[in-house]
C-alpha positions in Angstrom: 84.4 100.6 28.3 86.8 102.8 26.3 87.1 106.5 26.9 86.1 108.6 23.9 89.4 110.5 24.0 91.4 107.3 23.4 89.1 105.6 20.9 89.5 105.9 17.1 86.8 107.4 15.1 85.1 105.5 12.3 86.1 108.2 9.8 89.8 108.2 10.7 91.8 105.1 9.4 95.0 106.6 10.7 93.6 107.1 14.1 92.3 103.5 14.1 95.8 102.2 13.1 97.4 104.4 15.8 95.0 103.1 18.4 95.7 99.4 17.4 99.4 100.1 17.6 99.0 101.6 21.0 96.9 98.7 22.2 99.5 96.2 20.9 102.2 98.2 22.8 100.2 98.0 26.0 99.6 94.3 25.5 103.3 93.6 25.0 104.1 95.5 28.2 101.3 93.9 30.3 102.0 90.3 29.1 105.4 89.9 30.7 103.9 91.0 34.0 100.7 89.0 33.7 101.8 85.5 32.5 103.9 84.6 35.6 101.0 85.8 37.8 98.6 83.7 35.8 100.7 80.6 36.2 101.3 81.3 39.8 97.7 81.9 40.6 96.6 78.8 38.7 99.1 76.9 40.9 97.4 78.4 44.0 94.0 77.6 42.6 95.3 74.1 41.9 95.3 73.7 45.7 91.5 73.8 45.8 91.1 72.1 42.5 93.2 69.1 43.6 91.3 69.0 46.9 87.9 69.2 45.1 88.8 66.3 42.7 90.2 64.1 45.4 87.5 64.7 47.9 84.7 64.3 45.3 86.0 60.7 44.9 86.1 60.2 48.7 82.7 61.0 49.9 79.8 63.4 49.1 79.6 64.6 52.7 83.3 65.5 52.7 82.8 67.5 49.4 80.0 69.4 51.0 82.2 70.1 54.0 85.0 71.2 51.7 82.7 73.7 50.0 81.5 75.2 53.2 84.9 75.2 54.9 86.5 76.7 51.8 83.9 79.4 51.8 84.7 80.2 55.5 88.4 80.3 54.9 88.2 82.4 51.8 85.9 84.9 53.5 88.5 85.4 56.3 91.7 85.1 54.4 90.8 87.1 51.3 89.6 90.1 53.3 92.8 90.2 55.4 94.9 89.5 52.3 93.4 92.6 50.7 94.5 94.7 53.6 98.1 93.4 53.4 98.2 93.9 49.6 98.2 97.6 50.2 101.9 97.0 50.0 101.6 96.5 46.2 100.4 100.0 45.0 102.4 101.7 47.7 105.6 100.0 46.9 104.9 100.2 43.2 104.6 104.0 43.3 107.7 104.3 45.4 109.6 102.0 43.0 108.4 104.1 40.1 109.7 107.2 41.8 113.1 105.6 42.5 112.6 105.5 46.3 113.8 102.0 46.8 114.7 102.0 50.5 111.3 103.5 51.3 109.7 100.7 49.4 111.7 98.2 51.4 110.5 99.8 54.7 106.9 99.3 53.6 107.7 95.5 53.5 108.7 95.5 57.2 105.6 97.3 58.2 103.4 95.0 56.1 104.9 92.0 57.9 103.9 93.4 61.3 100.4 94.1 59.8 100.2 90.6 58.4 101.1 88.9 61.7 98.5 90.9 63.6 95.8 90.1 61.2 96.9 86.4 61.2 96.3 86.2 64.9 92.7 87.5 64.5 92.0 85.4 61.5 93.2 82.1 63.0 91.0 82.8 66.1 88.0 83.2 63.8 88.8 79.9 62.0 88.9 78.1 65.3 85.4 79.4 66.1 83.3 78.8 63.0 80.0 78.5 64.8 78.3 81.5 63.1 79.2 80.3 59.7 77.9 76.8 60.4 74.7 78.3 61.7 74.3 80.2 58.5 74.9 77.0 56.5 72.6 74.9 58.7 74.8 71.9 58.2 74.1 68.5 59.8 76.3 67.3 62.7 78.4 65.0 60.4 79.3 67.8 57.9 79.8 70.4 60.7 82.3 68.2 62.5 84.3 67.8 59.3 84.2 71.5 58.6 85.6 72.2 62.1 88.5 69.8 61.6 89.3 71.3 58.2 89.3 74.9 59.5 91.4 73.9 62.5 94.1 72.8 60.2 93.8 76.0 58.1 94.1 78.1 61.3 97.7 76.9 61.5 98.2 77.7 57.8 96.9 81.3 57.9 100.0 83.0 59.5 102.2 81.6 56.7 99.7 82.6 54.0 99.6 86.1 55.3 103.4 86.4 55.4 103.7 85.0 51.9 101.1 87.6 50.7 103.6 90.3 51.7 106.3 88.7 49.6 103.9 88.3 46.7 102.6 91.9 46.8 106.0 93.4 47.0 107.4 91.3 44.2 104.5 92.2 42.0 105.1 95.9 42.7 108.7 95.8 41.7 108.1 93.8 38.5 109.4 90.5 39.8 106.4 88.1 39.5 108.5 85.1 38.3 110.1 84.7 41.7 106.6 84.3 43.2 105.5 82.0 40.4 108.4 79.6 41.0 107.5 79.2 44.7 103.8 78.7 44.0 104.5 76.0 41.4 106.8 74.2 43.9 104.0 74.5 46.4 101.5 72.8 44.1 103.9 70.0 43.3 104.2 69.4 47.0 100.4 69.8 47.7 99.3 67.1 45.2 101.0 64.1 46.9 100.4 65.4 50.4 96.6 65.9 49.8 96.4 62.4 48.4 98.3 61.0 51.3 96.2 62.7 54.0 92.8 62.3 52.3 93.0 58.6 51.5 95.7 57.5 53.9 98.5 55.0 53.3 99.9 51.8 54.7 103.5 50.9 54.4 104.3 47.3 55.3 107.5 46.9 57.2 109.8 43.8 57.1 109.6 41.1 59.7 107.3 41.4 62.7 107.4 45.2 62.7 104.0 46.9 62.7 103.0 48.6 59.4 103.5 52.3 59.2 100.1 53.9 58.6 98.6 57.3 57.8 94.9 57.1 58.6 92.5 58.5 56.0 91.4 62.0 57.1 89.1 62.9 54.2 88.5 66.7 54.0 90.6 67.3 57.1 93.6 66.0 55.2 93.2 68.8 52.7 93.7 71.4 55.5 96.7 69.5 56.9 98.4 69.4 53.5 97.7 73.1 52.9 99.3 74.0 56.3 102.4 72.1 55.5 102.7 73.6 52.0 102.1 77.2 53.1 104.8 77.1 55.7 107.2 75.5 53.3 106.5 78.3 50.7 107.0 81.0 53.3 110.3 79.6 54.5 111.5 79.4 50.9 110.4 83.1 50.3 112.3 84.1 53.4 115.5 82.3 52.2 115.2 83.9 48.7 114.9 87.5 50.2 117.9 86.8 52.5 120.1 85.5 49.7 119.1 87.2 46.4 121.2 90.4 45.9 118.2 91.9 44.1 116.6 92.7 47.4 119.7 94.3 49.0 119.0 97.7 47.3 115.7 97.9 49.2 117.4 97.4 52.5 115.9 93.9 52.9 119.2 92.2 53.7 119.5 94.1 57.0 119.3 91.9 60.0 115.9 91.8 61.8 112.7 93.7 61.2 112.4 97.4 61.6 110.2 98.2 64.6 106.5 98.8 64.0 106.0 102.3 62.8 102.5 103.6 63.7 102.4 106.2 60.9 103.4 103.7 58.2 101.0 101.0 59.4 98.1 103.5 59.6 98.9 104.6 56.1 98.8 101.0 54.9 95.5 100.5 56.8 93.9 103.6 55.3 94.6 102.2 51.8 94.3 98.5 52.7 91.1 98.4 54.8 88.9 99.6 51.9 90.8 97.2 49.6 90.3 94.3 52.0 86.7 95.2 52.6 86.0 95.4 48.9 87.7 92.1 48.2 85.8 90.5 51.1 82.5 91.7 49.8 83.4 90.5 46.3 84.2 87.1 47.7 81.5 86.8 50.2 78.9 87.8 47.7 79.9 84.6 45.9 81.1 82.3 48.7 78.0 82.9 50.9 76.1 81.3 48.1 77.6 78.0 49.3 76.1 78.5 52.7 72.7 79.4 51.4 72.7 76.7 48.7 73.8 74.1 51.3 70.3 74.5 52.9 68.8 72.9 49.9 70.7 69.6 49.7 74.2 68.2 49.8 74.0 67.5 46.1 73.1 71.1 45.3 76.1 72.5 47.2 78.4 69.9 45.7 77.3 70.9 42.2 77.8 74.5 43.2 81.3 73.7 44.4 82.3 72.3 40.9 80.9 75.4 39.1 82.5 77.7 41.7 85.9 76.0 41.3 85.6 76.2 37.5 84.7 79.9 37.4 87.5 80.6 40.0 90.0 78.9 37.6 88.7 81.0 34.7 89.1 84.2 36.9 92.8 83.7 37.1 93.2 85.1 33.6 91.7 88.6 34.2 93.3 88.5 37.7 96.7 88.1 36.1 96.1 90.8 33.5 94.8 93.1 36.3 97.9 92.5 38.4 100.2 93.2 35.4 98.2 96.3 34.4 98.0 97.7 38.0 101.7 97.3 38.5 102.6 99.3 35.4 100.0 101.9 36.2 101.3 102.3 39.8 104.8 102.7 38.6 103.8 105.3 36.0 101.8 107.2 38.7 104.9 107.1 40.9 107.0 108.5 38.1 104.3 111.3 37.6 103.6 110.0 34.0 99.8 110.2 34.2 99.1 110.1 30.5 100.9 106.8 30.2 99.2 105.5 33.3 95.8 106.4 31.8 96.6 104.7 28.5 97.9 101.5 30.0 95.0 101.4 32.4 92.3 101.6 29.8 94.0 99.2 27.5 94.3 96.7 30.3 90.5 96.9 30.9 89.9 96.3 27.2 92.3 93.4 26.9 90.9 91.8 30.1 87.3 91.9 29.0 88.1 90.7 25.5 90.0 87.7 26.8 87.2 86.9 29.2 84.6 86.8 26.4 86.7 84.3 24.4 87.5 82.1 27.4 83.9 82.1 28.5 82.7 81.0 25.1 85.1 78.1 25.0 84.1 76.9 28.5 80.4 77.1 27.6 80.8 75.0 24.5 82.9 72.4 26.4 81.0 72.4 29.7 79.9 68.8 29.7 83.3 67.2 29.3 84.7 69.7 31.7 82.3 68.5 34.4 83.1 64.9 33.7 86.7 65.7 34.4 85.8 66.6 37.9 83.6 63.7 38.8 81.6 60.7 37.4 78.8 61.2 39.9 75.7 61.8 37.7 73.8 63.5 40.5 76.5 66.1 41.1 77.0 66.7 37.4 73.2 67.2 37.0 73.3 69.8 39.8 76.3 71.6 38.3 75.3 71.6 34.6 72.5 74.3 34.7 74.9 76.7 36.7 77.4 76.7 33.8 74.8 78.5 31.6 75.6 81.6 33.7 79.4 81.2 33.7 80.0 83.0 30.4 78.3 86.3 31.4 79.5 85.9 35.0 83.1 85.7 33.8 82.9 88.7 31.4 81.3 90.9 34.0 83.8 89.7 36.7 86.7 90.6 34.4 85.4 94.1 33.7 84.9 95.0 37.4 88.3 93.4 38.4 90.3 95.2 35.8 88.8 98.6 36.6 89.1 98.1 40.3 92.8 97.2 40.1 93.6 100.2 38.0 91.8 102.4 40.5 93.9 100.9 43.3 97.0 101.9 41.5 95.8 105.5 41.8 95.1 104.8 45.5 91.4 105.1 45.0 89.7 102.5 47.1 86.7 104.0 48.9 84.2 104.4 46.1 84.8 100.8 44.8 83.8 99.6 48.2 80.5 101.5 48.0 79.9 100.0 44.5 80.6 96.5 45.8 78.3 96.7 48.7 75.5 97.9 46.5 76.0 95.6 43.6 77.5 92.4 45.0 75.7 92.2 48.3 72.6 94.2 47.4 71.8 92.8 43.9 73.8 89.6 44.0 73.4 88.1 47.4 70.2 89.7 48.8 68.6 89.6 45.3 69.6 85.9 44.9 68.0 85.1 48.3 64.8 86.9 47.4 64.5 85.3 44.0 65.3 81.9 45.2 62.7 82.0 48.0 60.0 83.9 46.1 56.8 82.4 44.7 56.8 84.6 41.6 60.2 83.6 40.2 60.4 80.9 37.5 60.9 77.4 39.0 64.3 77.1 37.4 65.5 80.1 39.4 64.2 78.9 42.7 67.4 77.0 43.5 71.1 77.4 42.9 70.4 79.0 39.5 68.7 81.9 41.2 71.8 82.8 43.2 74.0 82.5 40.1 71.6 84.7 38.0 71.5 87.5 40.5 75.2 87.2 41.3 75.8 87.7 37.5 73.5 90.7 37.5 75.4 92.2 40.5 78.8 91.8 38.7 77.4 93.5 35.6 76.3 96.4 37.7 79.7 96.6 39.5 81.6 96.4 36.2 79.6 99.3 34.6 79.9 101.4 37.8 83.6 100.9 38.2 84.5 101.5 34.6 82.4 104.7 34.6 84.1 105.9 37.8 87.5 105.1 36.4 86.7 107.4 33.4 85.8 110.1 35.9 89.1 109.6 37.9 91.1 110.0 34.6 89.2 113.1 33.6 89.8 114.6 37.1 93.5 113.9 36.9 93.9 115.1 33.3 94.8 118.7 34.3 97.7 117.4 36.4 99.1 115.5 33.3 99.5 118.7 31.3 
């Protein structure tokens, strides 16, 4: 995981001390960038966590619909989000080079790109037939999935626009502004989800009829998300318009710049491989929900709990990756390649080490953690065996995420896409399907555990490949740093 040129030797105490001092310096620089991202992303994940907990207590069929519907939405949104997030390394490098107005122009073009992708994505959410066929859901669950995704179709344009705001603020070392809005969104999401899922009756005085909100179940989750996402986006727009920080980027000018074909194509060249890689990473995991749902509603409900837990754990390496990538992109833009290389590798080491510690803690406390989600013994029994894989899954996920984000900061996105197709789809998804449906695999792996085992193997392969490739990229750029 560590390049030989940056690692201390066993026979050199001074080199070891120097290495530790350098690692601490990187940690102290990454941490201020990472912790606001961590809190903000935990708030975002809180959306699905709140929905999962509330729906788990509403009905098992609604929880199954939430798992499938969430997998559909994530598949579409994450891929398109990855394309729009090309704004982050591009604006980060321009910010590091002191080209502030050029960085602001990238925001305008990213908004046009986000709106175009939102139209396509919302159309796909309104026509989920292929996903439902893959999941082979019953009529009751399928109808609930359609209602949930219809609500999210109205949420997607706001989510895409907010992604532009988030990506730009991360690039210019301003993650706290995003965090504050995301926390506000979660505080609004909790009561709205409870209101729309369970309904509410407000008696009125006299002979007036009571004011009612009918229980919507899983559909209420989507309605609450749509309201919150548009609220967040409007707040972000107001902040950009009023905060003097953004004036130096030319973002206080009235109206958007016209679409610039050259600029949008440049974002697409970088963003499409990024979005495709993220989509493969997510679908390699989310498609498990479709395939597991073929077994039983209890199996996919158990998978939903394990998936939500590992997604929450993922927020730590994701935050560290964002902080590391921002610093690396800025150093690349300033043509300080040795510093970019040092921070990048230290970020990988810090991310993997943190994931190992967190994974161990979750493994030890797995039973009380599941009981915090639900008191349904059938769902807990379905989820418990899956948490055996969470530790290794999480460490491998951290390794590949950290390395991939550093590569993006160098504008290297094509080879990671190749690695993802091979590892996450080839080993993880296809391998999981073969193991689960084979006669030679152990009985314990002929269910949801088979998918989790092979998905873990795919992440390990991706982590090794990406870290090795990152070392090669650094060696290739070494002559330029001299």
